N, C-alpha and C positions, 0 to 999 in steps of 0.2 A: 577191440582196439589193438593194433600191433605194438610190440614193445618199443620204447623210446630210447635213444642213445645220445649221450652227451658229446657235443662238438663245440669247444670254446671258440673256434674260429668262425663259426657260422652266425649270421645275424639272428637266426632262430636256433638256439643252442641244442634243442632236441630234434631228432629226426628218426625216421624208421631205418631198419636194417638195410632196406633197398637204397635209401638215400645215402647211407654211409658207404655202401659199396660202389655207388656211382662216383663218389669222390675219391676212390682209390682204396677204400676199405680200412683206412687208418685214421685214428683220432690223434691229432698232434697235442703235445703238452702246451698248456696255455703260455708258459714262459719260454718254451723252446729248449729246455734243459733236461731232456729225457735221459741222456747218458749220465749226467751228473747225479740224477736221482737213482739210477741203477747201481751206482757205486756207493755201498753203505759204509765200507771201511777203507778209505783211500790209503794205498801203500801196504796194506796187510799182506796181500799175496806176494808182492815183491820182497817183503821182509822174510816171508817163509821160503821163497826161492833162494835168497841170499844165504839164509841159515843152512840150507841144503847144499850150498856152494854150486848153484846152477843158475842159468838164465831163467827168466820167467817163462819163455817158450818151452824150454827143456823140462822145467818143473811141471808145467801145465800138461805136457805130453805124458809125463810119468804119472801124474795124478789121474788123468783121464784113462790111462792104460790099466790102472789098479785102483778103481774107485773105492773098493771095500777096505783098503788100507788107510784111507783118509776120511776125515769128517765130511759130512754132507756140505758144510759151509765151504770147505776147501775145494771140493768138487765143483760147487757152484761158481766159486771164484775162478777156477781154472777154465770153466766154460765161458765165463764172461771175458776173461783175458783173451781167449781165442777169438771171440766175437769182436772185441775191440781192436785186436791186431788186424783183422780183416778190414776194418774201417780205415785204418791208417794207410793201408795199401802197400 
């Protein structure tokens, strides 16, 4: 039997990988708040940027340019900030 995948928007919540890719290959969050769930500590990265007297974009570039100088959490926050800035346009 092929593996089953969860899709909360489907009348049949489980489907095969082939079914999943027919629908675009993505499973939507049940409540539609996937970005809010990605942000674990709202405002923390902005606070770090302000402490460094930089904008979030500039601080993010600095962090991504020197990831060994920062914690893995800060690097992940910088990557998420870059992703979210692309969504804003």
